[in-house]
All heavy atoms as a GROMACS GRO file, in nm:
protein
  592
    1MET      N    1   0.090  -0.122   0.000
    1MET     CA    2   0.012   0.001  -0.005
    1MET      C    3   0.096   0.130  -0.005
    1MET      O    4   0.191   0.129   0.058
    1MET     CB    5  -0.087   0.008   0.134
    1MET     CG    6  -0.224  -0.064   0.104
    1MET     SD    7  -0.313  -0.043   0.262
    1MET     CE    8  -0.458  -0.006   0.194
    2ASP      N    9   0.034   0.222  -0.062
    2ASP     CA   10   0.102   0.351  -0.074
    2ASP      C   11   0.087   0.419   0.067
    2ASP      O   12  -0.018   0.407   0.130
    2ASP     CB   13   0.033   0.434  -0.178
    2ASP     CG   14   0.138   0.503  -0.278
    2ASP    OD1   15   0.249   0.491  -0.240
    2ASP    OD2   16   0.077   0.561  -0.374
    3PRO      N   17   0.192   0.495   0.106
    3PRO     CA   18   0.176   0.571   0.241
    3PRO      C   19   0.063   0.682   0.232
    3PRO      O   20  -0.003   0.704   0.332
    3PRO     CB   21   0.307   0.635   0.260
    3PRO     CG   22   0.390   0.568   0.172
    3PRO     CD   23   0.322   0.499   0.059
    4ALA      N   24   0.028   0.723   0.113
    4ALA     CA   25  -0.080   0.829   0.102
    4ALA      C   26  -0.220   0.756   0.118
    4ALA      O   27  -0.312   0.815   0.161
    4ALA     CB   28  -0.071   0.887  -0.035
    5GLU      N   29  -0.232   0.621   0.088
    5GLU     CA   30  -0.358   0.557   0.109
    5GLU      C   31  -0.379   0.511   0.248
    5GLU      O   32  -0.490   0.481   0.290
    5GLU     CB   33  -0.359   0.430   0.010
    5GLU     CG   34  -0.359   0.477  -0.136
    5GLU     CD   35  -0.350   0.342  -0.220
    5GLU    OE1   36  -0.369   0.231  -0.163
    5GLU    OE2   37  -0.339   0.365  -0.343
    6ARG      N   38  -0.273   0.503   0.332
    6ARG     CA   39  -0.288   0.447   0.458
    6ARG      C   40  -0.276   0.564   0.567
    6ARG      O   41  -0.198   0.589   0.652
    6ARG     CB   42  -0.173   0.362   0.502
    6ARG     CG   43  -0.174   0.225   0.427
    6ARG     CD   44  -0.070   0.143   0.477
    6ARG     NE   45   0.060   0.212   0.487
    6ARG     CZ   46   0.174   0.170   0.543
    6ARG    NH1   47   0.170   0.051   0.603
    6ARG    NH2   48   0.286   0.229   0.549
    7ARG      N   49  -0.382   0.655   0.555
    7ARG     CA   50  -0.396   0.764   0.647
    7ARG      C   51  -0.453   0.721   0.772
    7ARG      O   52  -0.535   0.630   0.779
    7ARG     CB   53  -0.488   0.872   0.579
    7ARG     CG   54  -0.410   0.941   0.465
    7ARG     CD   55  -0.491   1.064   0.425
    7ARG     NE   56  -0.443   1.104   0.300
    7ARG     CZ   57  -0.500   1.177   0.216
    7ARG    NH1   58  -0.636   1.209   0.250
    7ARG    NH2   59  -0.455   1.212   0.098
    8SER      N   60  -0.414   0.787   0.873
    8SER     CA   61  -0.465   0.760   1.015
    8SER      C   62  -0.607   0.812   1.023
    8SER      O   63  -0.637   0.920   0.968
    8SER     CB   64  -0.386   0.831   1.115
    8SER     OG   65  -0.433   0.815   1.249
    9PRO      N   66  -0.692   0.746   1.088
    9PRO     CA   67  -0.838   0.790   1.113
    9PRO      C   68  -0.846   0.885   1.210
    9PRO      O   69  -0.951   0.954   1.248
    9PRO     CB   70  -0.903   0.656   1.140
    9PRO     CG   71  -0.813   0.572   1.205
    9PRO     CD   72  -0.668   0.597   1.136
   10LEU      N   73  -0.739   0.931   1.286
   10LEU     CA   74  -0.743   1.014   1.390
   10LEU      C   75  -0.793   1.152   1.360
   10LEU      O   76  -0.876   1.207   1.428
   10LEU     CB   77  -0.601   1.028   1.460
   10LEU     CG   78  -0.586   1.099   1.584
   10LEU    CD1   79  -0.677   1.036   1.692
   10LEU    CD2   80  -0.451   1.100   1.628
   11PRO      N   81  -0.743   1.220   1.249
   11PRO     CA   82  -0.801   1.349   1.219
   11PRO      C   83  -0.944   1.346   1.195
   11PRO      O   84  -1.018   1.444   1.236
   11PRO     CB   85  -0.719   1.394   1.092
   11PRO     CG   86  -0.589   1.321   1.099
   11PRO     CD   87  -0.640   1.186   1.172
   12LEU      N   88  -0.992   1.246   1.126
   12LEU     CA   89  -1.148   1.239   1.104
   12LEU      C   90  -1.216   1.211   1.224
   12LEU      O   91  -1.319   1.284   1.250
   12LEU     CB   92  -1.169   1.127   0.999
   12LEU     CG   93  -1.311   1.096   0.958
   12LEU    CD1   94  -1.366   1.230   0.899
   12LEU    CD2   95  -1.340   0.984   0.883
   13LEU      N   96  -1.165   1.135   1.313
   13LEU     CA   97  -1.227   1.110   1.447
   13LEU      C   98  -1.223   1.232   1.530
   13LEU      O   99  -1.325   1.268   1.600
   13LEU     CB  100  -1.146   0.997   1.515
   13LEU     CG  101  -1.203   0.949   1.656
   13LEU    CD1  102  -1.348   0.889   1.621
   13LEU    CD2  103  -1.119   0.861   1.711
   14LEU      N  104  -1.127   1.312   1.528
   14LEU     CA  105  -1.124   1.436   1.613
   14LEU      C  106  -1.212   1.542   1.556
   14LEU      O  107  -1.278   1.608   1.638
   14LEU     CB  108  -0.975   1.480   1.615
   14LEU     CG  109  -0.874   1.414   1.695
   14LEU    CD1  110  -0.739   1.473   1.668
   14LEU    CD2  111  -0.917   1.410   1.841
   15ALA      N  112  -1.226   1.550   1.425
   15ALA     CA  113  -1.312   1.643   1.364
   15ALA      C  114  -1.458   1.602   1.397
   15ALA      O  115  -1.544   1.692   1.436
   15ALA     CB  116  -1.295   1.646   1.221
   16THR      N  117  -1.491   1.474   1.391
   16THR     CA  118  -1.621   1.435   1.421
   16THR      C  119  -1.655   1.453   1.566
   16THR      O  120  -1.775   1.495   1.605
   16THR     CB  121  -1.637   1.278   1.398
   16THR    OG1  122  -1.600   1.256   1.260
   16THR    CG2  123  -1.788   1.242   1.420
   17ALA      N  124  -1.565   1.434   1.661
   17ALA     CA  125  -1.584   1.462   1.797
   17ALA      C  126  -1.596   1.608   1.828
   17ALA      O  127  -1.687   1.659   1.912
   17ALA     CB  128  -1.464   1.410   1.875
   18ALA      N  129  -1.522   1.697   1.759
   18ALA     CA  130  -1.544   1.841   1.765
   18ALA      C  131  -1.680   1.884   1.726
   18ALA      O  132  -1.746   1.977   1.788
   18ALA     CB  133  -1.434   1.919   1.696
   19LEU      N  134  -1.722   1.831   1.622
   19LEU     CA  135  -1.866   1.877   1.570
   19LEU      C  136  -1.964   1.825   1.661
   19LEU      O  137  -2.061   1.890   1.678
   19LEU     CB  138  -1.883   1.819   1.430
   19LEU     CG  139  -1.808   1.886   1.310
   19LEU    CD1  140  -1.828   1.810   1.187
   19LEU    CD2  141  -1.857   2.025   1.305
   20ALA      N  142  -1.956   1.710   1.724
   20ALA     CA  143  -2.052   1.667   1.818
   20ALA      C  144  -2.055   1.745   1.942
   20ALA      O  145  -2.157   1.778   1.990
   20ALA     CB  146  -2.026   1.515   1.842
   21LEU      N  147  -1.938   1.775   1.986
   21LEU     CA  148  -1.928   1.863   2.107
   21LEU      C  149  -1.987   1.998   2.083
   21LEU      O  150  -2.056   2.062   2.162
   21LEU     CB  151  -1.786   1.882   2.143
   21LEU     CG  152  -1.758   1.947   2.277
   21LEU    CD1  153  -1.828   1.882   2.391
   21LEU    CD2  154  -1.609   1.966   2.298
   22ALA      N  155  -1.958   2.062   1.961
   22ALA     CA  156  -2.016   2.190   1.924
   22ALA      C  157  -2.176   2.186   1.918
   22ALA      O  158  -2.244   2.286   1.962
   22ALA     CB  159  -1.959   2.241   1.791
   23ALA      N  160  -2.221   2.079   1.867
   23ALA     CA  161  -2.372   2.067   1.858
   23ALA      C  162  -2.427   2.035   1.990
   23ALA      O  163  -2.542   2.107   2.022
   23ALA     CB  164  -2.415   1.936   1.757
   24LEU      N  165  -2.376   1.977   2.080
   24LEU     CA  166  -2.422   1.967   2.215
   24LEU      C  167  -2.417   2.100   2.290
   24LEU      O  168  -2.513   2.125   2.363
   24LEU     CB  169  -2.355   1.844   2.292
   24LEU     CG  170  -2.377   1.714   2.247
   24LEU    CD1  171  -2.266   1.622   2.333
   24LEU    CD2  172  -2.511   1.682   2.280
   25ALA      N  173  -2.312   2.174   2.266
   25ALA     CA  174  -2.298   2.295   2.338
   25ALA      C  175  -2.397   2.402   2.279
   25ALA      O  176  -2.448   2.484   2.360
   25ALA     CB  177  -2.151   2.359   2.316
   26LEU      N  178  -2.426   2.404   2.156
   26LEU     CA  179  -2.530   2.495   2.100
   26LEU      C  180  -2.664   2.468   2.148
   26LEU      O  181  -2.748   2.558   2.171
   26LEU     CB  182  -2.516   2.489   1.962
   26LEU     CG  183  -2.394   2.568   1.896
   26LEU    CD1  184  -2.396   2.546   1.739
   26LEU    CD2  185  -2.387   2.709   1.928
   27GLY      N  186  -2.694   2.343   2.179
   27GLY     CA  187  -2.820   2.312   2.229
   27GLY      C  188  -2.850   2.348   2.369
   27GLY      O  189  -2.975   2.373   2.407
   28GLY      N  190  -2.748   2.383   2.449
   28GLY     CA  191  -2.761   2.423   2.580
   28GLY      C  192  -2.785   2.579   2.590
   28GLY      O  193  -2.797   2.630   2.704
   29CYS      N  194  -2.782   2.645   2.490
   29CYS     CA  195  -2.788   2.791   2.481
   29CYS      C  196  -2.941   2.842   2.464
   29CYS      O  197  -2.963   2.956   2.455
   29CYS     CB  198  -2.695   2.856   2.384
   29CYS     SG  199  -2.532   2.822   2.408
   30SER      N  200  -3.023   2.758   2.454
   30SER     CA  201  -3.166   2.798   2.428
   30SER      C  202  -3.238   2.836   2.548
   30SER      O  203  -3.198   2.797   2.667
   30SER     CB  204  -3.251   2.686   2.350
   30SER     OG  205  -3.250   2.579   2.442
   31LYS      N  206  -3.343   2.918   2.538
   31LYS     CA  207  -3.418   2.951   2.656
   31LYS      C  208  -3.496   2.838   2.722
   31LYS      O  209  -3.543   2.743   2.641
   31LYS     CB  210  -3.528   3.061   2.607
   31LYS     CG  211  -3.474   3.201   2.580
   31LYS     CD  212  -3.599   3.294   2.548
   31LYS     CE  213  -3.559   3.411   2.492
   31LYS     NZ  214  -3.680   3.495   2.466
   32PRO      N  215  -3.531   2.839   2.849
   32PRO     CA  216  -3.610   2.734   2.905
   32PRO      C  217  -3.752   2.737   2.859
   32PRO      O  218  -3.796   2.848   2.821
   32PRO     CB  219  -3.599   2.755   3.058
   32PRO     CG  220  -3.550   2.895   3.057
   32PRO     CD  221  -3.478   2.932   2.941
   33LEU      N  222  -3.818   2.624   2.855
   33LEU     CA  223  -3.944   2.621   2.797
   33LEU      C  224  -4.046   2.706   2.883
   33LEU      O  225  -4.134   2.768   2.836
   33LEU     CB  226  -3.997   2.469   2.793
   33LEU     CG  227  -4.139   2.458   2.737
   33LEU    CD1  228  -4.130   2.498   2.589
   33LEU    CD2  229  -4.166   2.297   2.741
   34LEU      N  230  -4.041   2.689   3.022
   34LEU     CA  231  -4.122   2.766   3.103
   34LEU      C  232  -4.034   2.857   3.197
   34LEU      O  233  -3.931   2.821   3.243
   34LEU     CB  234  -4.211   2.673   3.196
   34LEU     CG  235  -4.315   2.586   3.112
   34LEU    CD1  236  -4.357   2.483   3.220
   34LEU    CD2  237  -4.419   2.670   3.060
   35ALA      N  238  -4.087   2.978   3.222
   35ALA     CA  239  -4.016   3.066   3.316
   35ALA      C  240  -4.038   3.017   3.464
   35ALA      O  241  -4.130   2.941   3.484
   35ALA     CB  242  -4.047   3.210   3.291
   36PRO      N  243  -3.946   3.047   3.551
   36PRO     CA  244  -3.974   3.016   3.687
   36PRO      C  245  -4.100   3.067   3.759
   36PRO      O  246  -4.159   3.004   3.853
   36PRO     CB  247  -3.852   3.066   3.769
   36PRO     CG  248  -3.750   3.092   3.665
   36PRO     CD  249  -3.818   3.120   3.539
   37THR      N  250  -4.155   3.170   3.698
   37THR     CA  251  -4.272   3.231   3.754
   37THR      C  252  -4.408   3.178   3.692
   37THR      O  253  -4.521   3.194   3.731
   37THR     CB  254  -4.279   3.382   3.738
   37THR    OG1  255  -4.267   3.414   3.600
   37THR    CG2  256  -4.166   3.445   3.812
   38ASP      N  257  -4.390   3.087   3.585
   38ASP     CA  258  -4.509   3.037   3.514
   38ASP      C  259  -4.567   2.916   3.592
   38ASP      O  260  -4.494   2.863   3.668
   38ASP     CB  261  -4.464   2.975   3.372
   38ASP     CG  262  -4.434   3.086   3.278
   38ASP    OD1  263  -4.463   3.209   3.303
   38ASP    OD2  264  -4.375   3.048   3.169
   39GLU      N  265  -4.699   2.905   3.576
   39GLU     CA  266  -4.763   2.798   3.641
   39GLU      C  267  -4.721   2.666   3.566
   39GLU      O  268  -4.748   2.661   3.438
   39GLU     CB  269  -4.918   2.812   3.641
   39GLU     CG  270  -4.968   2.925   3.728
   39GLU     CD  271  -5.111   2.935   3.719
   39GLU    OE1  272  -5.180   2.875   3.655
   39GLU    OE2  273  -5.164   3.035   3.784
   40ARG      N  274  -4.693   2.557   3.637
   40ARG     CA  275  -4.652   2.453   3.563
   40ARG      C  276  -4.770   2.343   3.566
   40ARG      O  277  -4.772   2.255   3.490
   40ARG     CB  278  -4.530   2.386   3.629
   40ARG     CG  279  -4.412   2.483   3.614
   40ARG     CD  280  -4.290   2.431   3.677
   40ARG     NE  281  -4.175   2.533   3.653
   40ARG     CZ  282  -4.097   2.534   3.551
   40ARG    NH1  283  -4.107   2.432   3.466
   40ARG    NH2  284  -4.006   2.625   3.544
   41THR      N  285  -4.856   2.359   3.670
   41THR     CA  286  -4.972   2.248   3.687
   41THR      C  287  -5.084   2.334   3.720
   41THR      O  288  -5.071   2.450   3.775
   41THR     CB  289  -4.933   2.139   3.780
   41THR    OG1  290  -4.923   2.201   3.915
   41THR    CG2  291  -4.806   2.070   3.758
   42PRO      N  292  -5.206   2.278   3.713
   42PRO     CA  293  -5.322   2.340   3.761
   42PRO      C  294  -5.325   2.366   3.919
   42PRO      O  295  -5.384   2.445   3.974
   42PRO     CB  296  -5.439   2.247   3.730
   42PRO     CG  297  -5.389   2.158   3.630
   42PRO     CD  298  -5.232   2.137   3.644
   43PHE      N  299  -5.240   2.279   3.982
   43PHE     CA  300  -5.230   2.293   4.122
   43PHE      C  301  -5.152   2.408   4.177
   43PHE      O  302  -5.169   2.446   4.294
   43PHE     CB  303  -5.174   2.164   4.193
   43PHE     CG  304  -5.251   2.039   4.150
   43PHE    CD1  305  -5.197   1.952   4.046
   43PHE    CD2  306  -5.368   2.014   4.198
   43PHE    CE1  307  -5.272   1.845   4.002
   43PHE    CE2  308  -5.452   1.888   4.155
   43PHE     CZ  309  -5.394   1.806   4.070
   44ASP      N  310  -5.066   2.481   4.082
   44ASP     CA  311  -4.990   2.592   4.132
   44ASP      C  312  -5.082   2.693   4.161
   44ASP      O  313  -5.073   2.768   4.272
   44ASP     CB  314  -4.886   2.632   4.021
   44ASP     CG  315  -4.775   2.536   4.015
   44ASP    OD1  316  -4.751   2.454   4.102
   44ASP    OD2  317  -4.715   2.547   3.916
   45ARG      N  318  -5.185   2.716   4.089
   45ARG     CA  319  -5.281   2.826   4.109
   45ARG      C  320  -5.359   2.802   4.241
   45ARG      O  321  -5.397   2.887   4.326
   45ARG     CB  322  -5.380   2.855   4.002
   45ARG     CG  323  -5.473   2.968   4.025
   45ARG     CD  324  -5.562   2.992   3.903
   45ARG     NE  325  -5.496   3.051   3.802
   45ARG     CZ  326  -5.526   3.065   3.680
   45ARG    NH1  327  -5.639   3.023   3.637
   45ARG    NH2  328  -5.446   3.114   3.594
   46TYR      N  329  -5.401   2.683   4.255
   46TYR     CA  330  -5.473   2.640   4.363
   46TYR      C  331  -5.395   2.659   4.495
   46TYR      O  332  -5.442   2.716   4.598
   46TYR     CB  333  -5.507   2.485   4.353
   46TYR     CG  334  -5.582   2.421   4.474
   46TYR    CD1  335  -5.715   2.418   4.464
   46TYR    CD2  336  -5.511   2.354   4.573
   46TYR    CE1  337  -5.791   2.365   4.581
   46TYR    CE2  338  -5.582   2.302   4.681
   46TYR     CZ  339  -5.725   2.307   4.685
   46TYR     OH  340  -5.792   2.256   4.787
   47ASP      N  341  -5.259   2.627   4.491
   47ASP     CA  342  -5.179   2.640   4.614
   47ASP      C  343  -5.159   2.793   4.629
   47ASP      O  344  -5.145   2.841   4.741
   47ASP     CB  345  -5.047   2.579   4.590
   47ASP     CG  346  -5.052   2.421   4.608
   47ASP    OD1  347  -5.159   2.375   4.659
   47ASP    OD2  348  -4.965   2.357   4.556
   48ALA      N  349  -5.152   2.870   4.533
   48ALA     CA  350  -5.125   3.015   4.540
   48ALA      C  351  -5.241   3.082   4.613
   48ALA      O  352  -5.219   3.168   4.690
   48ALA     CB  353  -5.083   3.079   4.409
   49VAL      N  354  -5.361   3.047   4.569
   49VAL     CA  355  -5.478   3.106   4.628
   49VAL      C  356  -5.495   3.081   4.760
   49VAL      O  357  -5.531   3.163   4.849
   49VAL     CB  358  -5.595   3.064   4.551
   49VAL    CG1  359  -5.732   3.087   4.624
   49VAL    CG2  360  -5.601   3.115   4.412
   50ARG      N  361  -5.444   2.964   4.816
   50ARG     CA  362  -5.466   2.912   4.951
   50ARG      C  363  -5.325   2.942   5.036
   50ARG      O  364  -5.310   2.893   5.148
   50ARG     CB  365  -5.499   2.772   4.956
   50ARG     CG  366  -5.638   2.750   4.922
   50ARG     CD  367  -5.669   2.622   4.867
   50ARG     NE  368  -5.807   2.601   4.830
   50ARG     CZ  369  -5.860   2.649   4.720
   50ARG    NH1  370  -5.786   2.711   4.635
   50ARG    NH2  371  -5.986   2.637   4.689
   51ASN      N  372  -5.238   3.022   4.987
   51ASN     CA  373  -5.107   3.053   5.052
   51ASN      C  374  -5.036   2.926   5.088
   51ASN      O  375  -4.964   2.926   5.191
   51ASN     CB  376  -5.134   3.136   5.174
   51ASN     CG  377  -5.113   3.285   5.160
   51ASN    OD1  378  -5.078   3.313   5.054
   51ASN    ND2  379  -5.156   3.361   5.249
   52GLN      N  380  -5.036   2.828   4.999
   52GLN     CA  381  -4.956   2.709   5.024
   52GLN      C  382  -4.847   2.683   4.916
   52GLN      O  383  -4.788   2.583   4.890
   52GLN     CB  384  -5.042   2.586   5.035
   52GLN     CG  385  -5.128   2.592   5.147
   52GLN     CD  386  -5.221   2.468   5.157
   52GLN    OE1  387  -5.230   2.398   5.061
   52GLN    NE2  388  -5.282   2.457   5.274
   53PHE      N  389  -4.816   2.796   4.829
   53PHE     CA  390  -4.745   2.780   4.711
   53PHE      C  391  -4.588   2.763   4.753
   53PHE      O  392  -4.542   2.841   4.842
   53PHE     CB  393  -4.749   2.897   4.622
   53PHE     CG  394  -4.666   2.896   4.491
   53PHE    CD1  395  -4.703   2.804   4.385
   53PHE    CD2  396  -4.547   2.954   4.491
   53PHE    CE1  397  -4.622   2.800   4.282
   53PHE    CE2  398  -4.463   2.953   4.369
   53PHE     CZ  399  -4.510   2.876   4.265
   54ALA      N  400  -4.519   2.672   4.708
   54ALA     CA  401  -4.376   2.644   4.746
   54ALA      C  402  -4.298   2.689   4.620
   54ALA      O  403  -4.331   2.646   4.516
   54ALA     CB  404  -4.356   2.498   4.777
   55SER      N  405  -4.188   2.762   4.650
   55SER     CA  406  -4.107   2.806   4.530
   55SER      C  407  -4.045   2.680   4.474
   55SER      O  408  -4.026   2.577   4.533
   55SER     CB  409  -4.004   2.903   4.593
   55SER     OG  410  -3.918   2.843   4.680
   56GLN      N  411  -4.001   2.713   4.338
   56GLN     CA  412  -3.941   2.591   4.264
   56GLN      C  413  -3.806   2.556   4.324
   56GLN      O  414  -3.764   2.441   4.322
   56GLN     CB  415  -3.937   2.637   4.121
   56GLN     CG  416  -3.925   2.528   4.029
   56GLN     CD  417  -3.931   2.584   3.890
   56GLN    OE1  418  -3.922   2.701   3.858
   56GLN    NE2  419  -3.942   2.493   3.801
   57TYR      N  420  -3.719   2.655   4.358
   57TYR     CA  421  -3.587   2.640   4.412
   57TYR      C  422  -3.567   2.703   4.534
   57TYR      O  423  -3.630   2.796   4.567
   57TYR     CB  424  -3.483   2.686   4.299
   57TYR     CG  425  -3.486   2.605   4.169
   57TYR    CD1  426  -3.555   2.658   4.074
   57TYR    CD2  427  -3.415   2.484   4.163
   57TYR    CE1  428  -3.553   2.589   3.937
   57TYR    CE2  429  -3.417   2.417   4.050
   57TYR     CZ  430  -3.480   2.470   3.939
   57TYR     OH  431  -3.473   2.394   3.824
   58ILE      N  432  -3.470   2.653   4.618
   58ILE     CA  433  -3.420   2.709   4.749
   58ILE      C  434  -3.277   2.717   4.743
   58ILE      O  435  -3.210   2.643   4.666
   58ILE     CB  436  -3.478   2.636   4.867
   58ILE    CG1  437  -3.425   2.492   4.871
   58ILE    CG2  438  -3.627   2.646   4.880
   58ILE    CD1  439  -3.463   2.421   4.997
   59GLU      N  440  -3.223   2.798   4.820
   59GLU     CA  441  -3.075   2.809   4.832
   59GLU      C  442  -3.031   2.735   4.975
   59GLU      O  443  -3.097   2.769   5.072
   59GLU     CB  444  -3.023   2.954   4.838
   59GLU     CG  445  -3.026   3.016   4.706
   59GLU     CD  446  -2.959   3.150   4.708
   59GLU    OE1  447  -2.890   3.189   4.801
   59GLU    OE2  448  -2.969   3.217   4.603
   60ASP      N  449  -2.929   2.652   4.971
   60ASP     CA  450  -2.885   2.597   5.075
   60ASP      C  451  -2.795   2.681   5.164
   60ASP      O  452  -2.769   2.799   5.132
   60ASP     CB  453  -2.826   2.452   5.062
   60ASP     CG  454  -2.704   2.472   4.974
   60ASP    OD1  455  -2.651   2.581   4.950
   60ASP    OD2  456  -2.634   2.354   4.938
   61GLU      N  457  -2.732   2.633   5.270
   61GLU     CA  458  -2.649   2.725   5.357
   61GLU      C  459  -2.522   2.765   5.292
   61GLU      O  460  -2.460   2.860   5.329
   61GLU     CB  461  -2.617   2.641   5.484
   61GLU     CG  462  -2.541   2.519   5.463
   61GLU     CD  463  -2.625   2.396   5.445
   61GLU    OE1  464  -2.747   2.418   5.445
   61GLU    OE2  465  -2.579   2.280   5.452
   62PHE      N  466  -2.491   2.706   5.170
   62PHE     CA  467  -2.366   2.748   5.096
   62PHE      C  468  -2.407   2.842   4.973
   62PHE      O  469  -2.316   2.883   4.896
   62PHE     CB  470  -2.300   2.621   5.049
   62PHE     CG  471  -2.256   2.533   5.164
   62PHE    CD1  472  -2.308   2.406   5.182
   62PHE    CD2  473  -2.157   2.567   5.252
   62PHE    CE1  474  -2.276   2.326   5.268
   62PHE    CE2  475  -2.127   2.489   5.354
   62PHE     CZ  476  -2.179   2.368   5.360
   63GLY      N  477  -2.530   2.866   4.955
   63GLY     CA  478  -2.572   2.954   4.843
   63GLY      C  479  -2.589   2.878   4.721
   63GLY      O  480  -2.625   2.940   4.620
   64ALA      N  481  -2.588   2.754   4.719
   64ALA     CA  482  -2.616   2.662   4.593
   64ALA      C  483  -2.765   2.655   4.583
   64ALA      O  484  -2.850   2.640   4.685
   64ALA     CB  485  -2.557   2.523   4.605
   65ARG      N  486  -2.814   2.662   4.464
   65ARG     CA  487  -2.962   2.659   4.430
   65ARG      C  488  -3.008   2.514   4.404
   65ARG      O  489  -2.935   2.437   4.327
   65ARG     CB  490  -2.986   2.740   4.297
   65ARG     CG  491  -3.124   2.758   4.277
   65ARG     CD  492  -3.139   2.858   4.160
   65ARG     NE  493  -3.185   2.770   4.048
   65ARG     CZ  494  -3.238   2.816   3.940
   65ARG    NH1  495  -3.243   2.942   3.912
   65ARG    NH2  496  -3.278   2.731   3.856
   66LYS      N  497  -3.092   2.471   4.486
   66LYS     CA  498  -3.147   2.319   4.479
   66LYS      C  499  -3.288   2.316   4.463
   66LYS      O  500  -3.362   2.414   4.506
   66LYS     CB  501  -3.095   2.245   4.606
   66LYS     CG  502  -2.946   2.247   4.629
   66LYS     CD  503  -2.906   2.151   4.738
   66LYS     CE  504  -2.763   2.152   4.741
   66LYS     NZ  505  -2.706   2.031   4.775
   67PRO      N  506  -3.338   2.221   4.390
   67PRO     CA  507  -3.486   2.199   4.385
   67PRO      C  508  -3.550   2.192   4.519
   67PRO      O  509  -3.504   2.125   4.616
   67PRO     CB  510  -3.497   2.077   4.303
   67PRO     CG  511  -3.371   2.039   4.243
   67PRO     CD  512  -3.263   2.111   4.339
   68ASN      N  513  -3.672   2.245   4.540
   68ASN     CA  514  -3.744   2.256   4.661
   68ASN      C  515  -3.846   2.141   4.661
   68ASN      O  516  -3.961   2.148   4.668
   68ASN     CB  517  -3.815   2.384   4.687
   68ASN     CG  518  -3.871   2.403   4.803
   68ASN    OD1  519  -3.854   2.326   4.900
   68ASN    ND2  520  -3.961   2.502   4.822
   69LEU      N  521  -3.784   2.010   4.659
   69LEU     CA  522  -3.882   1.891   4.648
   69LEU      C  523  -3.950   1.870   4.772
   69LEU      O  524  -4.073   1.825   4.766
   69LEU     CB  525  -3.781   1.762   4.609
   69LEU     CG  526  -3.716   1.782   4.476
   69LEU    CD1  527  -3.628   1.646   4.453
   69LEU    CD2  528  -3.804   1.790   4.369
   70ARG      N  529  -3.892   1.878   4.890
   70ARG     CA  530  -3.962   1.848   5.017
   70ARG      C  531  -4.085   1.939   5.024
   70ARG      O  532  -4.198   1.874   5.059
   70ARG     CB  533  -3.865   1.867   5.120
   70ARG     CG  534  -3.933   1.834   5.253
   70ARG     CD  535  -3.819   1.836   5.368
   70ARG     NE  536  -3.685   1.772   5.321
   70ARG     CZ  537  -3.644   1.674   5.387
   70ARG    NH1  538  -3.703   1.626   5.505
   70ARG    NH2  539  -3.537   1.617   5.352
   71ALA      N  540  -4.074   2.066   4.997
   71ALA     CA  541  -4.187   2.150   5.018
   71ALA      C  542  -4.303   2.136   4.912
   71ALA      O  543  -4.421   2.134   4.913
   71ALA     CB  544  -4.148   2.303   5.024
   72ARG      N  545  -4.248   2.103   4.789
   72ARG     CA  546  -4.338   2.083   4.671
   72ARG      C  547  -4.415   1.959   4.661
   72ARG      O  548  -4.524   1.944   4.615
   72ARG     CB  549  -4.267   2.107   4.539
   72ARG     CG  550  -4.207   2.253   4.524
   72ARG     CD  551  -4.157   2.282   4.406
   72ARG     NE  552  -4.250   2.300   4.294
   72ARG     CZ  553  -4.224   2.282   4.164
   72ARG    NH1  554  -4.116   2.264   4.122
   72ARG    NH2  555  -4.341   2.296   4.081
   73LEU      N  556  -4.344   1.851   4.719
   73LEU     CA  557  -4.405   1.714   4.712
   73LEU      C  558  -4.471   1.666   4.843
   73LEU      O  559  -4.541   1.569   4.857
   73LEU     CB  560  -4.299   1.615   4.661
   73LEU     CG  561  -4.240   1.636   4.519
   73LEU    CD1  562  -4.143   1.542   4.488
   73LEU    CD2  563  -4.363   1.648   4.419
   74GLY      N  564  -4.431   1.741   4.946
   74GLY     CA  565  -4.482   1.709   5.080
   74GLY      C  566  -4.635   1.719   5.096
   74GLY      O  567  -4.701   1.791   5.020
   75PRO      N  568  -4.693   1.673   5.211
   75PRO     CA  569  -4.836   1.701   5.228
   75PRO      C  570  -4.869   1.857   5.254
   75PRO      O  571  -4.784   1.920   5.321
   75PRO     CB  572  -4.873   1.617   5.346
   75PRO     CG  573  -4.731   1.580   5.410
   75PRO     CD  574  -4.629   1.595   5.320
   76LYS      N  575  -4.983   1.896   5.214
   76LYS     CA  576  -5.016   2.035   5.234
   76LYS      C  577  -5.100   2.042   5.361
   76LYS      O  578  -5.151   1.936   5.414
   76LYS     CB  579  -5.116   2.085   5.113
   76LYS     CG  580  -5.048   2.073   4.986
   76LYS     CD  581  -4.930   2.179   4.962
   76LYS     CE  582  -4.878   2.159   4.826
   76LYS     NZ  583  -4.772   2.237   4.809
   77GLN      N  584  -5.117   2.158   5.421
   77GLN     CA  585  -5.177   2.172   5.552
   77GLN      C  586  -5.331   2.174   5.526
   77GLN      O  587  -5.392   2.223   5.450
   77GLN     CB  588  -5.132   2.297   5.617
   77GLN     CG  589  -4.985   2.298   5.642
   77GLN     CD  590  -4.954   2.427   5.705
   77GLN    OE1  591  -5.020   2.520   5.711
   77GLN    NE2  592  -4.816   2.430   5.750
   0.00000   0.00000   0.00000
């Protein structure tokens, strides 16, 4: 075989990986489907009217934003 015919597949593999990474990065730049203030279920309005609405996220003692699962999924008063 000619040395020109035996090319390494590495450049093609690197180019494909770079294109895949760029496609994934561009997909993360879109707006979220719903804003944090939008109602997500019919129960959000029900809870808001009865003063039982739980925010979507809370901050822990280190300032990290975490989902407020305990308040949103727990029993209501």
